[in-house]
N, C-alpha and C positions, 0 to 999 in steps of 0.2 A: 397669444392668439394662434389658433390652429391654421396652418396653411392647407386648406382643403384640397387644393390641386395636387398636393404631394401624396394624397391618399388614393390608392387604386382599389376599386371595389369590383368583385366578381359577382355577377348576378346569374342565378341558375334556375332554369325552368323550361318546360316543354311547350308552354303556351306562348307563342311568339308575340301575340298582342299584349299580354301581360308584361312580358319582358320589355317591350318597346315603351310602354307607359312608365314603368319603373326607371328605365334608362333615361328617359326624358326628364323626369323629376330630379334624378341624381345629378345629371349633367348640368341642369339649371342651377343646382346648389354648388357647382364648382368641382365635383369629383370626377376622376378618370374612371371610366366604366368599360369592363370587358364582359362578354356573355358566353355562357355554356348552355347547351340544350340537353345534356345527359350527365349522369353521375360520373362515369369514367372520364369524360372530357373535363369535368369540373375539378376532379382531384388532380389530374395532370396539370391543368392550367394554374391551380393554386400553388403547385410546386415550382413550375417553370417561370411564372410571371411575378412571383413574390408579392402577391396581393396582400392588402392590409385587412380586408373584410370580405366575407362571403355572405350574400343575401340569398336565401334558399326558398323557392316554392316547395310545397310538400309533395305535389304530384309531378314526378319527373321520370322520364324513360330510363329503363335498365336499373336504376338505383334511386329509390325515393329520397326525399329531402332529409328524412330522419336518419336514414342509413348513411347518407353523405355526412351529416353532422357528426355522427358517432365516429366515422372514419377519420374525419379531420381532427377530432379531439383525442384520438388514440394514436395518431401518427406523429412521431417526434419531430419530423421536419416541418409540419404545418400546424401543429396544435396551438401555436401562439396566435393564429389568425382569428380575428373577431368573427363570430358566427351569429347571424341574425336570420330568424325565420319569418316568412310572410304567412299570417294566419287570416282566415276569413272572419273569425269572430273571437274576440279576446276572451270570451267566457267559455269557449268550446273546448272539447277534448284535445284539439290540435295543440293548444297552449301547453297542456300537461305533457304531451308527447314531445313537443319541442324542448321542453325543459329536460326531459329524460335523455334527449339526444345531445345534450351539452350546450344548449342555446345560451348565448350571452345576452340576447335581447330578442324581442319580437316586434313586428310592425303589422298593423291590421289594415286590411283593405276595406273600403277605398282609402287611398293615401291622402292624408292631410299634409300639405307642404310644410307648414310651420312645425307640426309635431314631428314629422320626419327629420327636419333639419335639427331640431333640438335633441332628438334621441341619438342621432349620429354624432353630433358634437359631443354629447355626454359620453358616448362610448369611446370616442377617440381620445378625449381628455383623460378618461379613466385609464385607458391603455398607456398613455404617456406616463401617468403617475405610477402605474404598476411596473412599467419597464424601468423607470428611474429607481424605484424601490428595489427591483431585482438587481440592477447594476450596483446599487449601494450594498446590497446583501452579499453579492459576489465579491466586491471590493473588501468588505469586512472579513469575509471568510478567507480571502487571500492573505490579508494582513495577519489574521489569527494563525493561519498555517505558517506564514513566514516567521512569526514570533515563536511558534512551536519548534520550527527548524533551528532557529537561533538558540533557543533554550537547550535543544538536544545537542547542538554543536558545543555549547558551553559545558554541558554535562559530560560529553565525550572528552573534551579537553581536560576537565577535572579528573576523569577516570584515568586518562592516559598519564597525567602528571603524577597521580598516585602510583601507577605501575612503574613509571620511570624512577620514582623515589626509591622503590625497592630494588630496582635493577642497578641504580647508581652505586650501590654498595659492592657490586661485583663487576668491575670494569671490563672483564674479559668476556662478558656475555654479548657485547656489541649490539647489533640490531636484533637481538633475540625477540623482543616484543613485536616488532614489525613482521618478522618472519612467521612467528606463531600465529598471529591473526590471519595472515594470508594463507598459510598452510590450512588453517581451519576452514576458511572460505572455500578453498579448492576442494577439500575433502568433503565438506558438507554439501556442496553443490552436486558432487558426484553421487553422494548417498541419496539426495532428494530424487534422483532419477531411478532409484532402485525400489522395487515394490515393497521390500521389507520395511522401508522407512518413509514411504510416500505420505502416510498419515501423521507421523511424528514430526516431520520437518514441515511445519505449516508456515504460512506467510509471516515473515518477520524473524524467523528463527536464525537464518543466515546472517542477517544484519545484527541481531543481538549477540550471536557468538563472536562476530567480528569485533564488536564493542567491548565485550566482557572478557574474552580469552586473555588479553594482556595482563589481567589482574590475577592470573592463576597462582603466582608466587608472591603476592603482596604480603603474605604472612612471614616472609623472610626478614621483614623489618624487626621481628622479635627474636631473631636468631643471633647469638653473639658472633662477633667478627672472628674470634678464634676458631669457631667451627665453620662458619660460612666461607671463610677465605683460607681455610687450611689447605696447603698444597698437597698433602699426602692423604692416605686413606683414613677415614674416620673410625674411631673406636666404636664398639657396640653402644656405649653410653652416649657418645657424641651423636651417633646416627639416630638414637632415640629422640634426642633433642631436635635434630634436624627435621625429623618427621612431623614435629609439632607445627611447622610452618603451615601445614594444611588446615589444622583446626584454628590456629591464630587468624589466618586469612579469612576462613569461613565466618568466624565470629565478627570480625571487623565489617565484612561485606553484608552479612545478614542484618547487622544493626543499621547499616546504610540503606539496605533494602526497605526496612521498616520506616526509617526517617524520610526516605524519598517516596513514600506512599506507594509502595509495592510496584516500582518500575520493573518491567520484565527483564531488562538486561542486568539489573542488580540481582535479580533472583538467579539468573544463569551464572553470574559472577561468583556468588558465594557457593553455589553447588559445584562449579568447576574447581574453585579453590580447595574444596573439601575432598573431591573425588578424583582428581587428575592423576593421583598415584595409586589408585586401586587397580587391581589386575583382574582380568576376565576369569582366571582360575581361582580367585579368592585369596591369593597370596600377597596382595598389595596392602597399602595402609592409607588412612589411619584405622579404618573399621573392618577391613578384610571383606568388603562387599564383593559379591560374586556375580558373574554373568550379566544378564539384562537387568538385574537389580541395581547395577551401576547406571546412573542417569546417562542418557545418550550424549549430552554435552561433555560429561566427564570422560566417556570412552573416546570421543573424538579428540579432545585435547591431550589425552594420555598418549596417543600415537604421535600426534604432531610434536609434542614436547620431547618424546624419546628420540624421534628423528632428528630434531634440531640439536639435542644434546650429543648425539652420535657424530654429526657432521661438523660440530663446532669445537674449537680448541678451548680447553679449560685449564685452570691452574694445576690441575692434577692429571691432565691427559692431553694427547694430541688429537686432532680432528681425523675422523674416518672419511673415506671417500663416499660419494653417493651410492655407488654400487655395493660397497660393504654394508652401509646402513640399510639399504634396500633388502639385501640378503637376510640380515638379522630380523627385520620386521616381517618379511614374508615367511619367515620360519617360526613366527610366534602366534599363528591363529589358534584361538582357544586357550592359549597360555596367558601371555601378557595382554593380548588384544582381542577384541571382538572379531570373529572370523569374517564377518561381512564387511567390517570396516577395513580389515587387512586387504580384502578383495578390492574394495574401492580404492585403497592406496595403490595397489598394483595397477589399476586402470589409469591413475593420474600421476604416477611417480615422476614422469618427465616434467610435469608442471611444478612439482616440489623442487626439482633440480633448478628450474628456471627461477623460482622464488629465491632459493639459496644463493644463486649467482648474483641476482639483482640486489639483494639486501645483505650481502656478505659483509 
C-alpha cells in the first residue's frame, strides 16, 4: 500500500482559484502539496524540494506548462519527477501537446475525486515498480562489471605467469618484467600529452601496454639454455637462433589472441613480441622494419627494454649507471629509436630512475 503522505506534489499555475481547488482535492487525498505560480519558480522548487510529482496548468506566466514539462524531462536532476498536465478537454489539442512535452499522465477539469485518486495511485505505483526495476538493472550491471573485472584480473594473472615462466630461465633478470611494464606506462603517458601521438594513444592503450609488455620475451622459452644462458658473446650462428625468440613469441601470442576472441591486450602482446627488437633506421630484427612502419607499441617497448638491459647486470656484463644509459639513449634518435620517443624519454628520465631504484 502506498503511503500517500510521503509523496510531495508541486502544482503549478497562474490562476490562484484553480490552484486552490486542486490543492484542496489533493490534500483531502492525503498528499503534501506545494504551489508555484510561474515557470521559473516551478523549476527551482522541483530541484530544491525534491518533489515526487508536478501537476501543470497549461497557461502559466513567463513559461507555459508545455515548456516547463519539456524542461523537466530534459534536466538530468529532475527528469525522474512524474509530470501530469491539467487539460480542459481530453479530446482537445492540449492532450497532444501535453504528450509532446513529455507528460506521464493528464487529468481533465472538472476534477472527479475518485478518478483523480485512482490515476495518482496508478502513477505512483508504476513509479515504484520502475524505480525497483532500475535498481535491479543497476545492481545487475554492477555485478556484470565486477565479473568482468575478475575475469580481467584472472587473465592478467595468467599473462604474468606466462611471462614469469620465460623469465625464470634467466635468474639474473630479477624484477625485469615489473620494471618494463612501469617504464612503458611512464613513457606512454608522456607520449599521450604530445600532439604527434594524441590520436594514436586512445583510451585503454596505456592499460593494455601495461598488461602486455611483460610478454615481450615469452619466445625465449624456445631458445636453448646453451645460448640463452651463455656467459660470453654469442657466435653469429647463436645470435641468429637468439633472434628467433621474437617470431616464436609472436606466434604463441597471436594464437592466444585468436583463441581469446581478439582481446586487444593480446593483440598488443604479439605485436610487441615481434617488433621490440626492430630499429628506427631499419637495422633491427626479425623483419628489418623501419621508422613509423614499426608499430608504436613496439617502438615504446624497444626503448624501455634497452634502458633496462643497460642498467641491469647480466651473466655477460655489469650494469651501467642511469646517467650512462641515458646518454646512450639520448644519442640514438633516428637510429635505434623513434626521435619523438627519445624526446619523451628525456622528459621523464628521472621517473625511469625512480622505477629502477624501486624495483631493483
